[in-house]
LUMBAGU-320860 format. One record per residue (C-alpha): residue number from 1; x, y, z. Coordinates in nm, 3 decimals. Layout:
REM residues N
ATOM  fikol       xx       yy       zz
ATOM    NUM        X        Y        Z
...
END
This chain:
REM residues 236
ATOM  fikol       xx       yy       zz
ATOM      1   20.315    8.803   11.128
ATOM      2   20.133    8.487   11.086
ATOM      3   20.104    8.331   11.323
ATOM      4   20.216    7.916   11.344
ATOM      5   19.914    7.772   11.451
ATOM      6   20.023    7.496   11.701
ATOM      7   19.977    7.128   11.676
ATOM      8   19.764    6.879   11.817
ATOM      9   19.867    6.726   12.131
ATOM     10   20.058    6.326   12.073
ATOM     11   19.806    6.132   12.173
ATOM     12   19.572    6.292   11.997
ATOM     13   19.783    6.235   11.683
ATOM     14   19.803    5.877   11.721
ATOM     15   19.412    5.861   11.833
ATOM     16   19.371    6.001   11.481
ATOM     17   19.596    5.755   11.367
ATOM     18   19.351    5.494   11.459
ATOM     19   19.029    5.609   11.417
ATOM     20   19.149    5.625   11.050
ATOM     21   19.279    5.258   11.062
ATOM     22   18.941    5.176   11.237
ATOM     23   18.757    5.309   10.974
ATOM     24   18.951    5.259   10.682
ATOM     25   18.927    4.822   10.810
ATOM     26   19.282    4.814   10.851
ATOM     27   19.171    4.709   11.167
ATOM     28   18.917    4.510   11.246
ATOM     29   18.616    4.492   11.464
ATOM     30   18.774    4.199   11.764
ATOM     31   19.134    4.258   11.675
ATOM     32   19.394    4.322   11.969
ATOM     33   19.563    4.675   11.919
ATOM     34   19.991    4.640   12.029
ATOM     35   20.035    4.615   12.370
ATOM     36   20.209    4.953   12.588
ATOM     37   20.544    4.798   12.625
ATOM     38   20.509    4.658   12.231
ATOM     39   20.402    5.000   12.088
ATOM     40   20.743    5.234   12.148
ATOM     41   20.977    5.024   11.961
ATOM     42   20.691    5.015   11.646
ATOM     43   20.565    5.335   11.631
ATOM     44   20.784    5.576   11.810
ATOM     45   20.543    5.728   12.125
ATOM     46   20.564    5.696   12.478
ATOM     47   20.346    5.484   12.672
ATOM     48   20.147    5.859   12.836
ATOM     49   20.064    5.900   12.489
ATOM     50   19.886    5.554   12.411
ATOM     51   19.749    5.542   12.683
ATOM     52   19.532    5.886   12.645
ATOM     53   19.490    5.799   12.343
ATOM     54   19.316    5.520   12.422
ATOM     55   19.155    5.646   12.682
ATOM     56   18.999    5.880   12.409
ATOM     57   18.934    5.595   12.185
ATOM     58   18.773    5.411   12.439
ATOM     59   18.490    5.719   12.496
ATOM     60   18.389    5.757   12.124
ATOM     61   18.314    5.374   12.184
ATOM     62   18.571    5.256   11.894
ATOM     63   18.806    5.052   12.130
ATOM     64   18.746    4.859   12.469
ATOM     65   19.067    4.673   12.738
ATOM     66   18.921    4.381   12.872
ATOM     67   19.135    4.297   13.161
ATOM     68   19.284    3.954   13.313
ATOM     69   19.571    3.758   13.171
ATOM     70   19.371    3.769   12.889
ATOM     71   19.287    4.097   12.810
ATOM     72   19.397    4.399   12.589
ATOM     73   19.277    4.673   12.407
ATOM     74   19.036    4.564   12.124
ATOM     75   18.845    4.713   11.832
ATOM     76   18.500    4.776   11.928
ATOM     77   18.202    4.546   11.744
ATOM     78   17.902    4.741   11.780
ATOM     79   17.570    4.645   11.863
ATOM     80   17.303    4.807   11.731
ATOM     81   17.225    4.890   12.053
ATOM     82   17.574    5.147   12.047
ATOM     83   17.441    5.290   11.701
ATOM     84   17.119    5.443   11.901
ATOM     85   17.269    5.479   12.205
ATOM     86   17.445    5.705   12.029
ATOM     87   17.240    5.900   11.789
ATOM     88   16.984    5.970   12.070
ATOM     89   17.197    6.205   12.243
ATOM     90   17.314    6.330   11.885
ATOM     91   17.001    6.362   11.809
ATOM     92   16.827    6.494   12.115
ATOM     93   17.159    6.829   12.123
ATOM     94   17.067    6.866   11.753
ATOM     95   16.674    6.914   11.813
ATOM     96   16.770    7.192   11.988
ATOM     97   16.877    7.417   11.767
ATOM     98   16.889    7.274   11.473
ATOM     99   16.621    6.962   11.396
ATOM    100   16.283    7.099   11.422
ATOM    101   15.995    6.852   11.549
ATOM    102   15.813    6.833   11.177
ATOM    103   16.148    6.753   11.057
ATOM    104   16.228    6.498   11.294
ATOM    105   15.834    6.386   11.229
ATOM    106   15.936    6.377   10.864
ATOM    107   16.246    6.173   10.970
ATOM    108   16.013    5.871   11.136
ATOM    109   15.801    5.880   10.832
ATOM    110   16.056    5.782   10.646
ATOM    111   16.131    5.440   10.860
ATOM    112   15.821    5.326   11.081
ATOM    113   15.608    5.313   10.744
ATOM    114   15.780    5.096   10.527
ATOM    115   15.946    4.961   10.890
ATOM    116   15.552    4.813   10.940
ATOM    117   15.464    4.699   10.652
ATOM    118   15.867    4.453   10.694
ATOM    119   15.731    4.391   11.008
ATOM    120   15.369    4.212   10.832
ATOM    121   15.601    4.016   10.597
ATOM    122   15.871    3.899   10.838
ATOM    123   15.630    3.882   11.176
ATOM    124   15.645    3.541   11.391
ATOM    125   15.522    3.367   11.600
ATOM    126   15.707    3.519   11.904
ATOM    127   15.663    3.874   11.727
ATOM    128   15.278    3.868   11.729
ATOM    129   15.245    3.753   12.081
ATOM    130   15.499    3.982   12.198
ATOM    131   15.291    4.293   12.060
ATOM    132   14.917    4.119   12.088
ATOM    133   15.037    4.151   12.521
ATOM    134   15.135    4.483   12.478
ATOM    135   14.853    4.625   12.257
ATOM    136   14.618    4.483   12.525
ATOM    137   14.818    4.595   12.823
ATOM    138   14.827    4.965   12.772
ATOM    139   14.437    4.989   12.729
ATOM    140   14.434    4.906   13.163
ATOM    141   14.776    5.123   13.189
ATOM    142   14.742    5.513   13.288
ATOM    143   15.017    5.785   13.268
ATOM    144   15.323    5.667   13.279
ATOM    145   15.338    5.277   13.264
ATOM    146   15.010    5.325   12.927
ATOM    147   15.382    5.560   12.847
ATOM    148   15.619    5.353   12.866
ATOM    149   15.392    5.016   12.727
ATOM    150   15.362    5.253   12.412
ATOM    151   15.711    5.314   12.409
ATOM    152   15.714    4.919   12.375
ATOM    153   15.532    4.853   12.095
ATOM    154   15.703    5.043   11.891
ATOM    155   16.037    4.841   11.965
ATOM    156   15.830    4.529   11.890
ATOM    157   15.710    4.668   11.589
ATOM    158   16.035    4.782   11.460
ATOM    159   16.275    4.423   11.641
ATOM    160   15.970    4.231   11.422
ATOM    161   16.093    4.429   11.094
ATOM    162   16.340    4.254   11.079
ATOM    163   16.607    4.409   11.035
ATOM    164   16.835    4.573   11.312
ATOM    165   16.958    4.912   11.171
ATOM    166   16.613    5.018   11.130
ATOM    167   16.546    4.971   11.471
ATOM    168   16.863    5.140   11.537
ATOM    169   16.831    5.428   11.342
ATOM    170   16.406    5.463   11.446
ATOM    171   16.423    5.432   11.779
ATOM    172   16.636    5.733   11.866
ATOM    173   16.448    5.938   11.681
ATOM    174   16.140    5.849   11.792
ATOM    175   16.264    5.892   12.192
ATOM    176   16.365    6.256   12.120
ATOM    177   15.974    6.363   12.033
ATOM    178   15.811    6.160   12.250
ATOM    179   15.997    6.430   12.452
ATOM    180   15.800    6.684   12.324
ATOM    181   15.450    6.577   12.450
ATOM    182   15.432    6.685   12.779
ATOM    183   15.275    6.367   12.962
ATOM    184   15.076    6.576   13.145
ATOM    185   14.839    6.754   12.877
ATOM    186   14.737    6.468   12.609
ATOM    187   14.431    6.385   12.707
ATOM    188   14.209    6.015   12.793
ATOM    189   14.079    6.039   12.444
ATOM    190   14.460    6.044   12.324
ATOM    191   14.529    5.780   12.425
ATOM    192   14.223    5.616   12.380
ATOM    193   14.322    5.709   11.984
ATOM    194   14.674    5.542   12.046
ATOM    195   14.525    5.239   12.173
ATOM    196   14.301    5.208   11.859
ATOM    197   14.562    5.304   11.594
ATOM    198   14.849    5.028   11.811
ATOM    199   14.505    4.738   11.736
ATOM    200   14.486    4.850   11.360
ATOM    201   14.885    4.849   11.331
ATOM    202   14.870    4.473   11.518
ATOM    203   14.579    4.311   11.281
ATOM    204   14.747    4.445   10.964
ATOM    205   15.100    4.308   11.126
ATOM    206   14.944    4.010   11.232
ATOM    207   14.709    3.925   10.908
ATOM    208   15.044    3.997   10.673
ATOM    209   14.947    4.261   10.473
ATOM    210   15.140    4.501   10.419
ATOM    211   14.987    4.774   10.247
ATOM    212   14.732    4.755   10.554
ATOM    213   15.027    4.755   10.802
ATOM    214   15.210    5.145   10.646
ATOM    215   14.850    5.228   10.588
ATOM    216   14.768    5.205   10.947
ATOM    217   15.104    5.286   11.093
ATOM    218   15.051    5.633   10.885
ATOM    219   14.763    5.730   11.000
ATOM    220   14.873    5.693   11.371
ATOM    221   15.137    5.903   11.252
ATOM    222   14.975    6.105   11.167
ATOM    223   14.795    6.184   11.444
ATOM    224   15.131    6.213   11.691
ATOM    225   15.239    6.460   11.440
ATOM    226   14.997    6.645   11.554
ATOM    227   14.986    6.619   11.850
ATOM    228   15.332    6.734   11.870
ATOM    229   15.286    7.047   11.723
ATOM    230   14.952    7.137   11.947
ATOM    231   15.123    7.035   12.299
ATOM    232   15.462    7.135   12.308
ATOM    233   15.399    7.477   12.009
ATOM    234   15.717    7.690   12.177
ATOM    235   16.006    7.349   12.066
ATOM    236   16.232    7.464   11.811
END
């Protein structure tokens, strides 16, 4: 006798329907959803079912609830930072079982090498000032502070590229790859090379030379790839 498949709980069905409508654009970012008293008469579900569905979609970042007289439940308007945060969590989990370091490094190259070229043609004076300050500051730092400043340089470069989606996609990959380097193991020579590489990238960006910027970033990522493979060879 075939066992009947149990139907999903009502709140999951409601959440699935709302998610479908959001993804299809039937419910747009910023649009307010019906209130609880209105909902049962419109779609025939209980308030408790509605509340559970809302909690699930809030956890997924698809909707947000604003308290107060003018509040309500709205379709979320995600920012590039939200996308990056979601991706970082997903990539961290995937990197433990399905993604190799080589694969993530390859994806980073596909994004950051062109981004360096974009930065050279799109950067503004404010971008250059922040990048120059970061390059100079990193040489005077050590340990975790230098590590953080080098990470900041890459974020500044991605901002200068002028495409928030590229930054949202690349930053999580870079963060996960950074976790593949044992911070205590790289030598002073390694960190000096990183600073030199960043200087080369910055100069090309400052000069508006897109080809040189891409070449400098490619050399830099090649150097980092060696560190990923040699410092933490046990990683998947």
